[in-house]
C-alpha positions, -999 to +999 in steps of 0.1 A: +006+358-066-023+380-048-051+361-071-039+331-057-038+339-022-069+354-028-085+321-035-071+303-007-084+330+017-116+329+006-123+294+001-127+295-037-103+267-044-117+237-051-115+218-018-144+196-018-144+161+000-153+148-031-123+164-048-098+161-018-102+126-013-095+115-048-067+094-052-033+111-062-027+095-099-006+068-103+030+074-121+021+058-155-016+077-159-002+104-180-003+086-213+017+062-231+048+073-230+077+048-223+099+049-194+133+051-209+150+079-200+179+069-168+191+090-138+218+097-161+207+108-192+182+132-172+207+149-154+222+152-188+192+166-199+191+192-173+225+201-174+225+209-209+193+233-209+206+252-183+242+258-199+235+271-233+247+306-248+232+323-215+266+326-190+286+332-219+269+361-232+255+370-198+284+370-177+297+405-189+260+421-184+261+410-144+299+424-140+285+457-156+255+458-135+272+453-101+301+473-112+329+450-097+339+420-081+305+417-062+293+402-097+298+366-079+269+373-055+246+375-080+257+341-094+250+325-054+218+340-054+209+326-086+221+291-074+199+295-041+168+304-057+173+271-079+179+252-050+150+265-027+128+261-056+138+226-067+128+217-033+091+224-045+096+210-081+110+176-061+076+172-044+056+176-077+077+158-095+081+124-072+044+126-064+031+131-101+060+119-125+036+130-158+048+144-191+041+181-187+053+188-156+039+222-144+005+215-160-002+188-143+008+204-109-009+234-114-037+212-122-039+189-094-032+215-066-057+236-073-083+211-079-087+197-111-125+208-117-122+242-113-094+268-102-068+241-115-081+242-148-077+272-150-041+277-137-030+248-159-047+264-189-025+296-182+004+277-181-001+259-213-012+295-225+021+310-215+041+278-228+027+286-265+043+321-264+072+315-245+089+285-256+092+295-291+106+327-276+131+303-254+141+287-288+144+318-310+165+337-283+189+310-278+190+308-320+193+344-322+222+342-297+238+312-314+241+334-344+253+366-326+282+346-310+291+326-346+295+360-359+329+358-343+338+330-366+324+346-396+312+387-399+274+376-407+249+404-420+215+411-406+200+384-429+229+361-425+220+360-387+184+352-397+194+326-419+220+307-393+191+314-362+166+297-385+188+270-398+196+260-362+162+256-350+153+235-380+181+213-374+170+208-338+135+197-350+151+169-372+172+157-342+145+155-318+125+139-345+131+104-333+126+079-305+133+092-265+158+067-260+178+078-288+174+117-275+189+104-242+221+090-260+223+125-281+221+140-249+249+124-232+269+131-265+259+170-261+266+166-221+301+158-227+307+187-247+292+212-218+316+200-194+346+202-218+337+235-226+334+247-191+363+224-180+387+242-207+375+274-195+380+269-157+415+245-157+430+271-184+419+302-163+430+288-130+464+276-143+469+310-158+463+336-134+475+370-146+452+391-121+458+382-087+426+367-066+430+394-038+429+424-062+393+414-078+378+398-050+390+418-023+357+437-021+337+408-018+323+413+020+312+450+013+275+442+003+252+469+007+215+466+015+207+496-008+229+470-034+212+439-025+176+456-034+190+475-067+220+460-085+219+426-071+184+420-077+188+434-115+216+412-120+202+380-103+174+385-134+201+374-154+220+346-134+188+330-126+179+328-164+211+310-166+206+282-139+163+280-153+161+243-168+170+223-135+134+212-134+134+201-172+133+164-159+098+170-146+086+181-180+096+144-193+081+130-156+061+105-181+098+088-196+115+088-164+126+054-150+123+052-111+105+084-112+100+091-075+140+087-068+155+102-103+134+130-104+146+148-072+178+133-073+187+147-111+175+183-099+197+187-073+228+173-089+222+197-115+220+230-094+250+221-076+272+210-103+263+238-126+265+262-098+299+253-091+309+252-124+294+285-127+314+298-101+348+284-111+340+301-145+336+333-132+365+333-111+388+318-138+375+346-163+384+373-141+421+358-133+429+362-166+407+393-181+403+420-154+370+429-147+368+460-159+379+451-193+354+418-190+325+436-185+330+457-219+334+425-240+309+407-264+327+376-267+341+370-232+348+333-238+369+339-267+389+370-250+396+351-225+412+319-246+429+343-268+444+361-240+458+327-230+464+307-257+458+329-293+435+333-318+434+298-331+426+284-297+398+310-296+386+302-324+379+267-312+366+277-279+342+297-297+330+266-317+328+246-282+303+277-266+286+271-301+283+236-295+268+240-260+241+266-271+226+245-295+231+214-266+208+238-244+182+244-270+180+207-280+166+202-243+147+230-242+125+222-272+124+184-262+108+193-226+084+216-238+074+196-268+056+179-241+034+204-223+008+207-248+010+170-253-002+165-219-026+190-218-043+170-252-040+140-236-061+154-208-087+168-227-081+203-220-063+214-255-068+206-291-065+167-296-044+170-328-015+180-299-022+146-281-007+128-314+021+105-311+046+091-339+031+054-350+063+042-354+088+065-329+062+071-299+069+106-298+049+141-293+054+148-331+025+173-336+038+191-304+075+188-314+067+206-350+042+234-337+063+247-309+096+244-335+080+260-364+070+292-340+103+289-328+116+291-362+093+322-371+106+341-343+140+334-351+135+353-382+114+383-364+128+391-332+158+407-319+176+390-287+175+424-269+153+420-233+140+387-245+159+371-211+140+392-189+105+393-203+109+355-207+115+354-168+087+377-160+064+364-180+063+325-162+071+335-124+035+345-115+021+318-129+045+289-128+065+295-101+048+316-075+017+298-083+034+265-081+048+270-048+014+281-036-003+251-051+018+228-031+008+246+002-024+239-009-022+207-017-006+197+014-038+216+033-061+193+020-042+160+018-015+158+042+017+148+042+015+110+039+048+095+025+025+074+001+014+100-016+048+122-013+077+096-020+100+130-016+093+157+012+115+183+016+131+191+050+119+220+074+087+222+055+070+247+051+103+271+052+116+259+016+083+271-001+078+300+015+112+312+008+108+305-028+077+323-028+093+351-015+124+351-033+103+347-067+083+377-060+118+399-052+130+388-087+096+393-102+100+427-092+134+435-100+125+429-137+110+462-136+075+478-145+078+474-181+085+431-180+063+432-147+034+445-171+039+425-200+039+397-180+007+403-162-008+413-197+001+374-213-017+361-182-050+383-183-052+378-223-050+340-212-079+342-188-102+354-216-090+329-238-101+305-210-132+319-202-142+320-243-131+287-243-150+270-212-181+290-222-181+278-255-179+243-247-200+250-212-177+238-191-171+254-155-173+283-149-202+282-170-211+251-166-244+237-146-228+210-125-189+208-115-186+175-134-158+177-161-169+173-195-153+156-222-139+170-251 
């Protein structure tokens, strides 16, 4: 964040007249991907990306972190952060609906000839590391939750998690229209699972709501700064994915309308489902018991319907987790592809399948690393580490970039089909809240995120020096790789 603001203040952001006068790319300039995903399919892919194994594992952790009924505030804060940040994504996504999402947003916002190259490179660099880790963390969580059904040894855990990744790769190895239909089926599984939990709990209340949530209004400033921040790191992880449609921007029909609409529908819909799910669970399982549960959904359903129904609920949770991994790998596979098409990454990642028209090299590479990571790592603190790694470049950097872009180009309706209300307040709020969340991850995770970014800067400098590109080129003209 600090280096982005420094670049802006000192005038180092590329804002020369020739750059600022360049036209914004047309919606179809991001490659040859066919636009076949509808609003409903895009929203479905967003939602199944958001609802994975996360909320079912995180719910007890959030209750334990806040030590009582105040845990609902962490879910509310997660929704507010996502909604505010969605305004940033909506403006950028509607204006630049291309494959790769943040890669293009950062490149265009900071100037395509200079600093935009560095920021977009850092995003792809982090994606190559954190995307397989996201896939692996979901697969490992899947295997851990599956142990409720069948006790698994350590090596069996690894077999299950690795097998899940391989199956997802196989399902994604097809045309995007088929992927959209599969996404709708998985979306149905998500809604069915959450609906069962919500309806079951609210119709079998065993703990009075007044007893559980009577202290909701006693949120102190100290708690907001400490426990709420730490708990919100986990809840925000469960909301991540509302922007998945931006990574698929080159494949969305009517992107100027559908990209913003899909994100807002996803955030509001999932927020309501999460809040109702939390209320439902603690209305049946007392929060003091829920915070110690490893399989909270299974415990919840078993309390109401018995062990047989609990096993069925566990199966549905696993289906939801699997569906989320499906959407995650689908979206991330478009990022290296977009960078390669742009000439800023290895050309092999720009290859499309000769008959099915999807970036198969990018899919196989990220999926393959996810498979390896699922065999090597444990879940542990991966959730917090992933979030800490992404905040500075992607979320904060992207919001600052939108401010810089408007400063250079203005806010013409022709350039920005979607314009957020009360600009620039939502952008400034997004920057402030993301920095608060970054600080809340703790020094160890902040340091790891900054180290990954620093290594990316070194890799960028080595690459551009070898190719004699900016900042080592004698002119500002972009080279052709």
